[in-house]
MDAnalysis code that builds the backbone (N, CA, C; Angstrom):
import MDAnalysis as mda
import numpy as np

u = mda.Universe.empty(747, n_residues=249, atom_resindex=np.repeat(np.arange(249), 3), trajectory=True)
u.add_TopologyAttr("name", ["N", "CA", "C"] * 249)
u.add_TopologyAttr("resid", np.arange(1, 250))
u.add_TopologyAttr("resname", ["MET", "ASN", "THR", "SER", "PHE", "GLU", "GLY", "LYS", "TYR", "ILE", "LEU", "ILE", "THR", "GLY", "ALA", "ALA", "GLY", "GLY", "LEU", "GLY", "ALA", "GLN", "LEU", "ALA", "ARG", "THR", "TYR", "ALA", "LYS", "LEU", "GLY", "ALA", "ASN", "LEU", "LEU", "LEU", "ALA", "SER", "ARG", "ASN", "GLN", "ALA", "LYS", "LEU", "ASP", "ASN", "LEU", "ALA", "THR", "SER", "LEU", "ALA", "GLN", "PHE", "GLY", "GLY", "ALA", "TYR", "HIS", "ILE", "PHE", "PRO", "PHE", "ASP", "MET", "ALA", "SER", "GLN", "HIS", "GLY", "VAL", "ASP", "GLU", "LEU", "PHE", "ASN", "ARG", "ILE", "SER", "ASN", "VAL", "ALA", "ASP", "HIS", "ILE", "ASP", "ILE", "ALA", "ILE", "ASN", "ASN", "ALA", "GLY", "SER", "PHE", "ALA", "ALA", "GLY", "GLU", "LEU", "SER", "GLU", "GLY", "GLU", "PHE", "GLU", "GLN", "LEU", "ILE", "ASN", "VAL", "ASN", "LEU", "THR", "GLY", "THR", "TRP", "ARG", "CYS", "LEU", "ASN", "ALA", "GLU", "LEU", "ALA", "LEU", "MET", "SER", "MET", "GLN", "ASN", "LYS", "GLY", "VAL", "ILE", "VAL", "ASN", "ILE", "SER", "SER", "LEU", "ILE", "GLY", "ARG", "ASN", "MET", "THR", "ALA", "PRO", "GLY", "LEU", "SER", "ALA", "TYR", "ALA", "ALA", "SER", "LYS", "ALA", "GLY", "LEU", "GLU", "ALA", "LEU", "SER", "ARG", "SER", "LEU", "ALA", "LYS", "GLU", "CYS", "ILE", "GLY", "GLN", "GLY", "VAL", "ARG", "ILE", "ASN", "THR", "VAL", "SER", "PRO", "GLY", "ALA", "PHE", "ASP", "THR", "GLU", "MET", "SER", "LEU", "LEU", "PRO", "GLY", "GLU", "SER", "ARG", "GLU", "GLU", "ARG", "ASP", "LYS", "ARG", "PHE", "ALA", "PRO", "LEU", "ILE", "PRO", "ALA", "GLY", "ARG", "ILE", "ALA", "THR", "LEU", "GLU", "GLU", "ILE", "ALA", "ASP", "THR", "VAL", "VAL", "TRP", "VAL", "SER", "SER", "SER", "GLU", "ALA", "SER", "PHE", "PHE", "VAL", "GLY", "HIS", "ASP", "PHE", "VAL", "ILE", "ASP", "GLY", "GLY", "ALA", "SER", "ASN"])
u.atoms.positions = np.array([
    [49.361, 73.889, 122.631],
    [48.370, 75.200, 122.920],
    [47.816, 75.809, 121.798],
    [46.629, 76.188, 121.725],
    [45.991, 76.836, 120.617],
    [46.269, 78.468, 120.753],
    [46.351, 78.951, 121.690],
    [46.131, 80.307, 122.069],
    [47.289, 81.040, 121.422],
    [46.619, 82.511, 121.057],
    [47.344, 83.289, 120.391],
    [47.635, 84.381, 121.031],
    [48.855, 84.896, 121.144],
    [49.309, 86.330, 121.818],
    [49.592, 87.364, 120.840],
    [49.121, 87.266, 119.678],
    [49.459, 87.982, 118.670],
    [49.228, 89.607, 118.931],
    [50.309, 90.515, 118.915],
    [50.080, 91.651, 119.029],
    [50.013, 92.343, 120.735],
    [50.134, 91.301, 121.757],
    [50.007, 91.673, 122.803],
    [51.199, 92.111, 123.373],
    [50.952, 92.810, 124.555],
    [52.227, 93.687, 125.172],
    [52.458, 92.685, 126.599],
    [53.550, 92.060, 126.704],
    [53.639, 91.016, 127.827],
    [55.028, 91.354, 128.444],
    [54.854, 91.898, 129.673],
    [55.933, 91.977, 130.462],
    [56.668, 90.967, 131.111],
    [57.901, 90.470, 131.280],
    [58.578, 89.426, 132.070],
    [59.744, 90.185, 132.638],
    [59.776, 89.744, 134.148],
    [60.788, 90.411, 134.883],
    [61.498, 88.940, 135.380],
    [62.846, 89.250, 135.492],
    [63.631, 88.152, 135.369],
    [63.884, 87.720, 134.309],
    [63.798, 88.089, 133.126],
    [63.792, 87.562, 132.044],
    [65.198, 86.883, 131.393],
    [66.222, 87.346, 132.014],
    [67.425, 86.761, 131.543],
    [67.798, 85.482, 132.269],
    [67.144, 84.924, 133.071],
    [67.336, 83.878, 133.871],
    [66.568, 82.517, 132.897],
    [66.718, 81.191, 133.355],
    [66.351, 80.083, 132.725],
    [64.942, 80.140, 132.469],
    [64.087, 80.480, 133.434],
    [62.688, 80.407, 133.265],
    [62.172, 81.327, 132.485],
    [62.843, 82.475, 132.619],
    [62.208, 83.995, 132.012],
    [62.678, 83.822, 130.459],
    [63.797, 83.203, 130.340],
    [64.075, 83.274, 128.910],
    [63.300, 82.063, 128.054],
    [62.964, 80.930, 128.910],
    [62.160, 80.159, 128.098],
    [60.640, 80.685, 128.061],
    [60.171, 81.595, 128.789],
    [58.856, 82.267, 128.714],
    [59.080, 83.029, 127.719],
    [60.051, 83.625, 127.474],
    [60.192, 84.899, 126.141],
    [60.238, 83.992, 125.010],
    [61.030, 82.936, 124.907],
    [60.833, 82.123, 123.571],
    [59.484, 81.539, 123.330],
    [58.809, 81.060, 124.470],
    [57.499, 80.601, 124.121],
    [56.505, 81.608, 123.561],
    [56.155, 82.760, 124.542],
    [55.434, 83.827, 124.091],
    [55.863, 84.589, 122.585],
    [56.969, 84.588, 122.435],
    [57.422, 85.129, 120.881],
    [56.886, 84.211, 119.945],
    [56.883, 82.651, 120.125],
    [56.498, 81.943, 119.006],
    [55.143, 82.039, 118.793],
    [54.180, 82.628, 119.881],
    [52.826, 82.946, 119.724],
    [52.513, 84.367, 119.734],
    [53.590, 85.187, 118.939],
    [53.136, 86.372, 118.529],
    [52.989, 87.720, 119.174],
    [53.822, 87.384, 120.490],
    [53.748, 88.388, 121.427],
    [54.876, 89.454, 121.106],
    [54.562, 90.894, 121.733],
    [55.361, 91.675, 121.772],
    [55.951, 91.601, 123.249],
    [57.343, 91.793, 123.386],
    [57.817, 91.347, 124.755],
    [58.630, 92.529, 125.290],
    [58.198, 92.584, 126.468],
    [58.955, 93.679, 127.451],
    [59.821, 92.979, 128.469],
    [61.153, 92.891, 128.165],
    [62.021, 91.872, 128.811],
    [62.939, 92.958, 130.118],
    [62.671, 92.424, 131.478],
    [63.369, 92.995, 132.477],
    [64.208, 92.022, 133.169],
    [65.471, 92.635, 133.334],
    [66.381, 91.634, 133.990],
    [67.604, 92.621, 134.664],
    [68.239, 92.148, 135.718],
    [69.323, 92.787, 136.334],
    [70.374, 92.618, 135.442],
    [70.698, 91.589, 134.496],
    [71.723, 91.180, 133.781],
    [71.752, 91.562, 132.297],
    [72.393, 92.656, 132.070],
    [72.429, 93.300, 130.619],
    [72.692, 92.352, 129.281],
    [73.976, 91.886, 129.864],
    [74.646, 90.698, 128.803],
    [73.602, 89.831, 128.568],
    [72.765, 89.219, 129.565],
    [71.977, 87.880, 129.285],
    [71.023, 88.417, 128.310],
    [70.274, 89.783, 128.604],
    [69.375, 90.106, 127.923],
    [69.763, 90.410, 126.717],
    [70.919, 91.036, 126.175],
    [71.218, 91.546, 124.855],
    [71.378, 90.020, 124.083],
    [71.858, 88.860, 124.727],
    [71.838, 87.545, 124.114],
    [70.502, 87.004, 124.141],
    [69.545, 87.288, 124.930],
    [68.058, 86.764, 124.762],
    [67.472, 87.510, 123.495],
    [67.871, 88.971, 123.216],
    [67.259, 89.445, 122.497],
    [67.566, 89.432, 121.007],
    [68.901, 88.765, 120.867],
    [69.416, 88.297, 119.666],
    [68.861, 86.959, 119.254],
    [68.667, 85.857, 120.126],
    [67.825, 84.671, 120.039],
    [66.428, 84.673, 119.569],
    [66.080, 85.821, 119.841],
    [64.410, 85.814, 119.578],
    [64.212, 86.668, 118.280],
    [65.238, 87.065, 117.730],
    [64.955, 87.786, 116.310],
    [64.474, 86.743, 115.301],
    [64.647, 85.367, 115.556],
    [64.396, 84.558, 114.505],
    [62.528, 84.345, 114.580],
    [62.087, 84.783, 115.739],
    [60.594, 84.549, 115.981],
    [59.618, 85.787, 115.619],
    [60.498, 86.915, 114.924],
    [59.493, 88.093, 114.769],
    [58.992, 88.769, 115.903],
    [58.110, 89.510, 115.611],
    [57.363, 90.464, 116.795],
    [58.589, 91.451, 117.274],
    [57.998, 92.268, 118.169],
    [58.550, 93.350, 119.183],
    [59.239, 93.128, 119.610],
    [60.224, 93.376, 120.587],
    [60.924, 93.130, 121.893],
    [61.670, 94.303, 122.322],
    [61.655, 94.452, 123.653],
    [62.488, 95.612, 124.333],
    [63.155, 94.963, 125.360],
    [64.175, 95.307, 125.481],
    [64.998, 94.920, 126.853],
    [65.068, 95.964, 128.035],
    [65.265, 95.753, 129.179],
    [65.372, 97.036, 130.006],
    [66.308, 96.381, 131.424],
    [67.045, 96.801, 131.612],
    [67.839, 96.310, 132.614],
    [67.250, 97.175, 133.821],
    [67.082, 96.369, 135.023],
    [66.483, 96.890, 136.023],
    [66.834, 96.221, 137.443],
    [66.500, 96.625, 138.597],
    [66.640, 96.142, 139.791],
    [65.457, 96.199, 140.641],
    [64.918, 95.526, 141.107],
    [63.653, 95.368, 141.509],
    [63.773, 95.617, 143.067],
    [64.916, 95.567, 143.886],
    [65.360, 95.817, 145.145],
    [65.163, 97.077, 145.383],
    [64.749, 98.170, 144.887],
    [64.504, 99.486, 145.160],
    [63.235, 100.203, 144.429],
    [62.620, 101.055, 144.863],
    [61.256, 101.577, 144.189],
    [61.647, 102.675, 143.137],
    [63.203, 103.003, 143.274],
    [63.580, 103.865, 141.886],
    [63.790, 102.853, 141.115],
    [64.396, 101.854, 141.209],
    [64.681, 100.761, 140.210],
    [63.323, 100.369, 139.497],
    [62.152, 100.012, 139.830],
    [60.734, 99.791, 139.566],
    [60.268, 101.094, 138.779],
    [60.488, 102.365, 139.383],
    [59.812, 103.682, 138.691],
    [60.615, 103.722, 137.183],
    [61.842, 103.499, 137.528],
    [62.557, 103.811, 136.245],
    [62.192, 102.632, 135.166],
    [61.755, 101.634, 135.401],
    [61.497, 100.310, 134.580],
    [60.471, 100.873, 133.758],
    [59.102, 101.118, 134.647],
    [57.810, 101.383, 134.073],
    [57.823, 102.876, 133.346],
    [58.675, 103.748, 133.844],
    [58.884, 104.836, 132.803],
    [59.437, 104.757, 131.702],
    [60.433, 103.922, 131.453],
    [60.785, 103.457, 130.261],
    [60.393, 102.464, 129.208],
    [59.347, 101.711, 129.730],
    [58.413, 101.170, 129.264],
    [57.255, 101.834, 128.630],
    [56.963, 102.935, 129.299],
    [55.862, 103.935, 128.768],
    [56.420, 104.798, 127.728],
    [57.549, 104.686, 127.479],
    [58.281, 105.040, 126.067],
    [57.954, 104.129, 124.778],
    [57.939, 102.896, 125.011],
    [57.435, 101.814, 123.867],
    [56.081, 101.095, 123.790],
    [55.568, 101.457, 125.008],
    [54.202, 100.789, 124.947],
    [53.319, 101.598, 125.684],
    [52.022, 101.749, 125.172],
    [51.090, 102.348, 126.289],
    [50.190, 101.520, 126.948],
    [50.209, 100.458, 127.233],
    [49.941, 99.518, 128.013],
    [50.561, 98.394, 128.149],
    [50.155, 97.395, 128.959],
    [50.665, 96.208, 129.266],
    [49.280, 95.027, 129.355],
    [49.334, 94.156, 128.785],
    [48.293, 92.987, 128.656],
    [48.258, 91.951, 129.693],
    [49.735, 91.561, 129.804],
    [50.094, 90.533, 130.650],
    [51.151, 90.991, 131.553],
    [51.663, 90.500, 132.628],
    [52.726, 90.567, 133.531],
    [53.094, 89.438, 134.156],
    [54.302, 88.950, 133.799],
    [54.784, 87.779, 134.458],
    [55.641, 88.193, 135.474],
    [55.608, 88.149, 136.839],
    [56.433, 88.564, 137.632],
    [57.224, 87.281, 138.249],
    [58.297, 87.374, 137.344],
    [59.169, 86.073, 137.330],
    [60.631, 86.485, 138.240],
    [60.830, 87.536, 138.601],
    [62.264, 87.911, 139.037],
    [62.262, 87.648, 140.337],
    [63.424, 87.054, 141.148],
    [63.415, 86.637, 142.367],
    [64.590, 86.336, 142.684],
    [64.807, 86.100, 143.988],
    [66.220, 85.641, 144.552],
    [66.343, 84.278, 145.442],
    [67.293, 83.570, 145.581],
    [67.430, 82.252, 146.580],
    [68.183, 82.213, 147.182],
    [67.962, 81.852, 148.613],
    [69.065, 81.816, 149.753],
    [69.050, 80.471, 150.263],
    [69.788, 79.901, 150.993],
    [69.769, 78.748, 151.775],
    [70.650, 78.875, 152.670],
    [70.391, 77.945, 153.812],
    [71.272, 77.852, 155.010],
    [70.950, 79.134, 156.053],
    [71.493, 79.240, 157.066],
    [71.363, 80.255, 158.190],
    [71.917, 81.513, 157.677],
    [71.028, 82.600, 157.479],
    [71.257, 83.999, 156.939],
    [71.152, 84.797, 158.012],
    [72.195, 86.003, 157.744],
    [72.054, 86.892, 158.718],
    [71.030, 87.923, 158.565],
    [70.795, 88.979, 159.285],
    [69.739, 89.788, 159.388],
    [69.589, 90.523, 157.994],
    [70.741, 90.844, 157.800],
    [70.990, 91.710, 156.332],
    [70.597, 90.771, 155.061],
    [70.923, 89.468, 155.248],
    [71.011, 88.739, 154.133],
    [69.164, 88.292, 153.914],
    [68.541, 88.133, 155.017],
    [67.049, 87.744, 155.431],
    [66.144, 89.095, 154.676],
    [66.831, 90.272, 155.105],
    [66.291, 91.515, 154.774],
    [66.116, 91.555, 153.285],
    [67.333, 91.455, 152.607],
    [67.529, 91.247, 151.136],
    [66.771, 90.173, 150.335],
    [66.676, 88.969, 150.961],
    [65.650, 88.075, 150.154],
    [64.218, 88.550, 150.388],
    [63.806, 88.975, 151.531],
    [62.346, 89.364, 151.512],
    [62.141, 90.660, 150.626],
    [63.160, 91.489, 150.405],
    [63.035, 92.705, 149.925],
    [62.974, 92.469, 148.284],
    [63.489, 91.187, 147.767],
    [63.287, 91.175, 146.312],
    [62.196, 90.043, 145.978],
    [62.101, 88.892, 147.040],
    [60.906, 88.314, 146.670],
    [59.765, 88.539, 146.949],
    [59.540, 89.406, 147.862],
    [58.051, 89.653, 148.271],
    [58.112, 91.190, 148.053],
    [58.657, 91.989, 148.705],
    [58.511, 93.545, 148.678],
    [58.660, 94.257, 147.026],
    [59.627, 93.475, 146.644],
    [60.222, 93.871, 145.026],
    [58.896, 93.573, 144.106],
    [58.401, 92.365, 144.243],
    [57.378, 91.799, 143.533],
    [56.095, 92.848, 144.033],
    [56.041, 93.198, 145.083],
    [54.913, 94.225, 145.472],
    [55.218, 95.437, 144.692],
    [56.308, 95.881, 144.738],
    [56.360, 96.997, 143.770],
    [56.368, 96.986, 142.616],
    [56.352, 95.786, 141.916],
    [56.101, 95.592, 140.261],
    [54.465, 95.672, 140.409],
    [54.027, 94.892, 141.171],
    [52.533, 94.644, 141.115],
    [51.622, 96.036, 141.228],
    [52.637, 96.960, 142.073],
    [51.626, 98.385, 142.315],
    [51.770, 98.810, 140.696],
    [52.934, 99.053, 140.232],
    [53.247, 99.586, 138.997],
    [52.342, 99.105, 137.941],
    [52.029, 97.605, 137.802],
    [51.404, 97.060, 136.823],
    [49.747, 97.355, 137.051],
    [49.394, 97.313, 138.512],
    [47.811, 97.339, 138.780],
    [47.592, 98.579, 138.410],
    [48.608, 99.715, 138.599],
    [47.850, 101.018, 138.034],
    [47.839, 101.397, 136.783],
    [48.523, 100.656, 136.080],
    [48.212, 100.543, 134.180],
    [46.775, 99.922, 134.096],
    [46.707, 98.516, 134.467],
    [45.840, 97.803, 134.365],
    [44.428, 98.304, 134.500],
    [44.420, 98.932, 135.777],
    [43.303, 99.412, 136.296],
    [42.477, 100.432, 135.277],
    [43.140, 100.967, 134.936],
    [43.007, 102.245, 133.950],
    [42.481, 101.624, 132.741],
    [43.029, 100.422, 132.304],
    [42.721, 100.074, 131.089],
    [41.497, 99.107, 131.362],
    [41.114, 98.708, 132.626],
    [39.939, 97.566, 132.971],
    [40.201, 96.444, 132.405],
    [41.198, 96.137, 132.248],
    [41.746, 94.627, 131.725],
    [43.000, 94.308, 132.099],
    [43.574, 92.999, 132.319],
    [44.906, 92.763, 132.376],
    [44.988, 91.329, 133.023],
    [46.349, 90.633, 132.904],
    [46.563, 89.510, 133.492],
    [47.788, 89.771, 134.161],
    [47.831, 88.966, 135.492],
    [49.419, 89.071, 136.122],
    [49.326, 87.381, 136.490],
    [50.742, 87.014, 136.410],
    [51.199, 85.619, 136.995],
    [52.194, 85.939, 137.918],
    [52.251, 85.523, 138.958],
    [53.489, 85.721, 139.845],
    [54.054, 84.508, 140.248],
    [55.336, 84.325, 139.623],
    [56.035, 83.097, 139.811],
    [56.279, 82.942, 141.577],
    [55.914, 81.870, 141.955],
    [55.949, 81.560, 143.460],
    [57.146, 80.397, 143.454],
    [56.639, 79.652, 144.376],
    [57.567, 78.254, 144.636],
    [56.821, 77.111, 145.192],
    [57.190, 75.928, 144.920],
    [56.674, 74.703, 145.640],
    [56.980, 75.144, 147.386],
    [58.235, 75.701, 147.489],
    [58.708, 75.698, 148.999],
    [58.088, 77.226, 149.185],
    [57.138, 77.103, 150.289],
    [56.367, 77.981, 150.591],
    [55.137, 77.904, 151.331],
    [53.986, 78.131, 151.146],
    [53.013, 77.411, 151.692],
    [52.695, 75.987, 151.373],
    [53.024, 75.565, 150.192],
    [52.806, 74.269, 149.973],
    [53.725, 73.056, 150.792],
    [54.883, 73.394, 150.738],
    [55.837, 72.403, 151.160],
    [57.164, 73.448, 151.900],
    [57.695, 72.726, 153.054],
    [59.002, 73.274, 153.310],
    [59.916, 72.233, 153.125],
    [61.453, 72.813, 153.682],
    [62.579, 72.066, 153.661],
    [63.714, 72.818, 154.313],
    [64.032, 71.671, 155.241],
    [65.598, 72.073, 156.046],
    [66.450, 73.278, 155.345],
    [66.657, 74.060, 155.948],
    [67.913, 75.322, 155.236],
    [66.986, 76.297, 154.536],
    [65.828, 76.189, 154.400],
    [64.946, 77.283, 153.474],
    [63.851, 77.747, 153.939],
    [63.977, 78.170, 155.294],
    [62.886, 78.660, 155.892],
    [62.958, 80.210, 155.617],
    [63.886, 80.789, 155.407],
    [63.816, 82.365, 155.166],
    [63.118, 82.267, 153.531],
    [63.563, 81.563, 152.573],
    [62.832, 81.650, 151.260],
    [61.229, 80.914, 151.395],
    [61.223, 80.004, 152.371],
    [59.859, 79.653, 152.265],
    [58.789, 80.841, 152.783],
    [59.385, 81.597, 153.742],
    [58.499, 82.823, 154.287],
    [58.407, 83.764, 153.104],
    [59.480, 83.955, 152.140],
    [59.240, 85.179, 151.177],
    [58.173, 84.537, 150.202],
    [58.120, 83.390, 149.898],
    [57.312, 82.866, 148.802],
    [55.889, 82.571, 149.104],
    [55.828, 82.229, 150.759],
    [54.623, 81.985, 151.280],
    [53.732, 83.612, 151.202],
    [54.603, 84.551, 151.776],
    [54.047, 85.915, 151.454],
    [53.676, 86.164, 150.378],
    [54.480, 86.015, 149.249],
    [54.185, 86.388, 147.612],
    [52.791, 85.325, 147.265],
    [52.594, 84.332, 148.017],
    [51.390, 83.625, 147.568],
    [50.138, 84.191, 148.074],
    [50.134, 84.449, 149.538],
    [49.095, 85.285, 150.207],
    [48.804, 86.707, 149.878],
    [49.778, 87.614, 149.112],
    [49.692, 88.735, 148.667],
    [48.760, 88.498, 147.349],
    [49.473, 87.611, 146.518],
    [48.765, 87.408, 145.299],
    [47.036, 86.947, 145.332],
    [46.728, 86.165, 146.289],
    [45.507, 85.868, 146.690],
    [44.548, 86.845, 147.066],
    [44.928, 87.920, 147.991],
    [44.314, 88.929, 148.441],
    [44.180, 89.911, 147.242],
    [45.145, 90.231, 146.403],
    [45.051, 91.250, 145.471],
    [44.033, 90.570, 144.443],
    [44.290, 89.403, 144.096],
    [42.993, 89.039, 143.367],
    [41.791, 89.034, 143.305],
    [41.323, 88.840, 144.722],
    [40.186, 89.259, 144.976],
    [39.954, 90.795, 144.991],
    [40.518, 91.785, 145.299],
    [40.524, 93.146, 144.992],
    [40.773, 93.578, 143.895],
    [41.100, 93.062, 143.039],
    [41.155, 93.697, 141.609],
    [40.639, 92.920, 140.632],
    [39.907, 91.959, 140.456],
    [39.112, 91.213, 139.413],
    [38.079, 92.204, 139.243],
    [37.295, 92.936, 140.109],
    [36.349, 93.705, 139.814],
    [36.909, 94.888, 139.050],
    [38.180, 94.966, 138.714],
    [38.592, 96.110, 137.691],
    [39.418, 95.601, 136.876],
    [38.859, 94.204, 136.251],
    [39.308, 93.414, 135.242],
    [40.793, 92.758, 135.115],
    [41.348, 93.008, 136.340],
    [42.442, 92.200, 136.068],
    [42.673, 91.120, 136.985],
    [43.429, 90.139, 136.341],
    [43.194, 88.457, 136.865],
    [44.476, 88.335, 137.258],
    [44.565, 87.703, 138.637],
    [45.755, 87.572, 139.296],
    [45.859, 85.908, 139.481],
    [46.862, 85.118, 139.505],
    [47.403, 83.949, 139.872],
    [48.791, 83.652, 140.091],
    [48.968, 82.697, 140.453],
    [50.344, 82.420, 140.971],
    [50.543, 80.915, 140.238],
    [52.012, 80.691, 139.931],
    [52.293, 79.497, 139.418],
    [53.425, 78.966, 140.573],
    [53.527, 77.896, 141.024],
    [54.408, 77.669, 141.793],
    [55.030, 76.106, 141.703],
    [56.323, 76.226, 140.879],
    [56.993, 75.201, 140.329],
    [57.993, 74.515, 141.593],
    [57.828, 73.164, 141.560],
    [58.893, 72.336, 142.475],
    [60.028, 72.512, 141.445],
    [60.775, 71.386, 141.781],
    [62.376, 71.416, 141.201],
    [62.093, 71.148, 139.500],
    [62.793, 72.140, 138.895],
    [62.839, 71.819, 137.330],
    [64.192, 72.112, 136.833],
    [64.391, 72.390, 135.700],
    [65.764, 72.113, 135.223],
    [66.218, 73.316, 134.929],
    [66.859, 74.019, 136.118],
    [67.475, 75.315, 135.891],
    [68.936, 75.150, 136.972],
    [70.021, 75.988, 136.432],
    [71.185, 76.003, 137.316],
    [71.000, 76.198, 138.875],
    [69.594, 76.557, 139.255],
    [69.556, 76.806, 140.964],
    [69.071, 75.408, 141.284],
    [68.800, 74.345, 140.422],
    [68.478, 73.110, 141.102],
    [70.043, 72.217, 141.399],
    [71.036, 72.856, 140.802],
    [72.307, 72.139, 140.979],
    [72.817, 72.459, 142.377],
    [73.387, 71.473, 143.141],
    [74.427, 71.799, 144.056],
    [75.570, 72.120, 143.635],
    [76.591, 72.854, 144.371],
    [77.937, 73.267, 143.857],
    [78.812, 72.056, 143.268],
    [79.032, 71.868, 142.223],
    [79.990, 71.007, 141.328],
    [79.133, 69.569, 141.002],
    [77.747, 70.171, 141.224],
    [76.852, 68.775, 140.647],
    [76.660, 68.626, 139.324],
    [76.661, 67.349, 138.705],
    [76.273, 67.329, 137.276],
    [74.612, 67.390, 137.254],
    [74.082, 67.312, 135.893],
    [72.780, 67.033, 135.849],
    [72.298, 65.548, 136.164],
    [73.113, 64.950, 135.822],
    [72.658, 63.230, 136.228],
    [72.768, 63.236, 137.584],
    [73.698, 63.586, 138.135],
    [73.626, 63.564, 139.851],
    [72.564, 64.167, 140.089],
    [72.143, 65.496, 140.015],
    [71.013, 66.147, 140.341],
    [69.834, 65.005, 140.191],
    [69.454, 64.565, 138.931],
    [68.450, 64.088, 138.561],
    [68.142, 62.733, 139.413],
    [69.461, 62.164, 139.889],
    [69.319, 60.913, 140.850],
    [68.936, 61.152, 142.209],
    [69.509, 62.369, 142.541],
    [69.181, 62.987, 143.780],
    [67.598, 63.224, 143.994],
    [66.894, 63.829, 143.275],
    [65.511, 64.260, 142.979],
    [64.561, 63.249, 142.891],
    [65.127, 62.103, 141.946],
    [63.966, 60.889, 141.569],
    [63.405, 60.574, 142.663],
    [63.913, 60.106, 143.777],
    [63.178, 59.422, 144.996],
    [62.301, 60.285, 145.654],
    [62.484, 61.601, 145.532],
    [61.632, 62.636, 146.546],
    [60.393, 63.026, 145.394],
    [60.042, 62.642, 144.133],
    [59.097, 63.083, 143.276],
    [58.487, 61.720, 142.877],
    [57.086, 61.641, 143.054],
    [56.443, 60.500, 142.582],
    [56.313, 60.478, 141.123],
    [56.478, 61.453, 140.299],
    [56.759, 61.365, 139.018],
    [58.052, 60.706, 138.532],
    [58.941, 60.986, 139.419],
    [60.311, 60.258, 139.166],
    [61.435, 61.002, 138.452],
    [61.282, 62.341, 138.385],
    [62.095, 63.130, 137.751],
    [61.553, 64.731, 137.944],
    [62.267, 65.702, 137.587],
    [62.099, 67.049, 137.854],
    [61.428, 67.604, 136.618],
    [60.739, 68.485, 136.485],
    [60.203, 69.271, 135.324],
    [61.106, 69.766, 134.167],
    [60.745, 69.778, 133.177],
    [61.688, 70.687, 132.416],
    [61.095, 72.058, 132.303],
    [62.226, 72.881, 131.962],
    [61.903, 74.403, 131.506],
    [60.469, 74.396, 130.544],
    [60.364, 73.818, 129.703],
    [59.278, 73.849, 128.828],
    [57.877, 73.655, 129.706],
    [57.597, 72.650, 130.246],
    [56.496, 72.171, 131.053],
    [56.132, 73.612, 132.146],
    [57.221, 73.969, 132.656],
    [56.581, 75.275, 133.580],
    [56.344, 76.371, 132.952],
    [56.700, 76.672, 131.654],
    [56.827, 77.632, 131.220],
    [55.256, 77.816, 130.169],
    [54.961, 76.504, 129.790],
    [53.822, 76.206, 129.259],
    [52.581, 76.324, 130.325],
    [52.774, 76.138, 131.168],
    [51.789, 76.365, 132.542],
    [51.620, 77.883, 132.614],
    [52.756, 78.337, 132.622],
    [52.419, 79.704, 133.022],
    [51.650, 80.444, 131.752],
    [52.224, 80.243, 130.709],
    [51.536, 80.542, 129.460],
    [49.975, 80.221, 129.402],
    [49.510, 79.160, 129.751],
    [48.436, 78.724, 129.865],
    [47.822, 79.458, 130.768],
    [47.845, 79.686, 131.852],
    [47.460, 80.580, 133.280],
    [47.459, 82.072, 132.656],
    [48.116, 82.348, 131.987],
    [48.029, 83.910, 131.279],
    [46.971, 83.930, 130.331],
    [46.525, 82.880, 129.569],
    [45.427, 82.964, 128.416],
    [44.442, 82.809, 128.863],
    [43.618, 83.400, 127.486],
    [42.061, 83.476, 127.635],
    [41.319, 81.805, 128.216],
    [42.196, 80.854, 127.677],
    [41.455, 79.563, 128.181],
    [41.556, 79.497, 129.564],
    [42.434, 80.233, 130.572],
    [42.138, 80.370, 131.813],
    [41.445, 81.393, 132.535],
    [40.543, 82.153, 131.853],
    [39.770, 83.257, 132.461],
    [39.022, 83.309, 133.240],
    [38.808, 82.168, 133.894],
    [37.725, 82.064, 135.081],
    [38.633, 81.705, 136.280],
    [39.778, 81.535, 135.967],
    [40.739, 81.197, 137.418],
    [41.115, 82.585, 138.080],
    [40.898, 82.583, 139.157],
    [41.037, 83.899, 139.745],
    [41.579, 83.656, 141.157],
    [42.918, 84.109, 141.474],
    [43.437, 84.086, 143.098],
    [43.863, 82.614, 142.998],
    [44.306, 81.676, 142.292],
    [44.880, 80.182, 142.475],
    [46.063, 80.123, 142.187],
    [46.827, 79.049, 143.149],
    [48.196, 78.815, 142.958],
    [48.295, 77.671, 142.328],
    [48.784, 77.529, 141.066],
    [48.936, 76.368, 140.562],
    [50.135, 75.491, 140.634],
    [50.362, 74.773, 141.315],
    [51.554, 74.063, 141.956],
    [51.905, 72.902, 140.666],
    [52.991, 73.007, 140.248],
    [53.558, 71.943, 139.347],
    [54.711, 71.366, 139.890],
    [54.381, 70.198, 140.231],
    [55.782, 69.440, 141.190],
    [55.825, 67.954, 140.986],
    [54.941, 67.401, 140.128],
    [54.943, 65.955, 139.893],
    [54.452, 65.024, 141.123],
    [53.954, 65.841, 142.050],
    [53.331, 65.067, 142.764],
    [54.004, 65.292, 144.199],
    [55.098, 65.870, 144.416],
    [55.899, 65.890, 145.370],
    [55.237, 66.418, 146.664],
    [54.111, 67.447, 146.642],
    [53.456, 68.032, 147.807],
    [52.279, 67.141, 148.301],
    [51.923, 66.313, 147.676],
    [50.986, 65.476, 147.537],
    [51.043, 64.676, 148.933],
])
């Protein structure tokens, strides 16, 4: 990828997780100034230490998107170090499988859908004043594109996010803000492992389900997100980029 993000301020939520950390590393190598937000302070500290080798500026912000107060506090703190945001990657989310209680269902929706909506509102408030900006929401293959037993609540949360993103994309492109989603299938994170399962066992389990014969690497997902956020993808508005090795075909 030849795109440079030199000097651009990029917000990544869920930055301490597997994909979030890979996104941070990829953007750092491309010269970005990073605004890294996550619930896990210790993992954020470790990530910040690992990014020092790439240069550029980076700031970490512990936050919880499950409340409006948490999101307001995040953007107040961001305003102390950056007067604008060029790109926002809404990667933070939650996963739950099986039969959920009403409270567990509400919590899943509150994080994956309502929490992202809270972040979007704050990002759009800034970007509409700038008359420019790019937002990429990380959704999932499980949702609008595909369903699976035991994942009905998770699918509902991600399908809602994709519909929200598509609608907002049409509303906001006139203000210079471009919105898309990226929906990964199975890829190499801890979330893809069953309890007690090794990576080799996981790979054998997924191989027959994916025409490509394997799950995606972290780098493949991150590179897709980075491209979607780049000027090379400037005419894509309201699209859902599915990266699943053919699983949903």
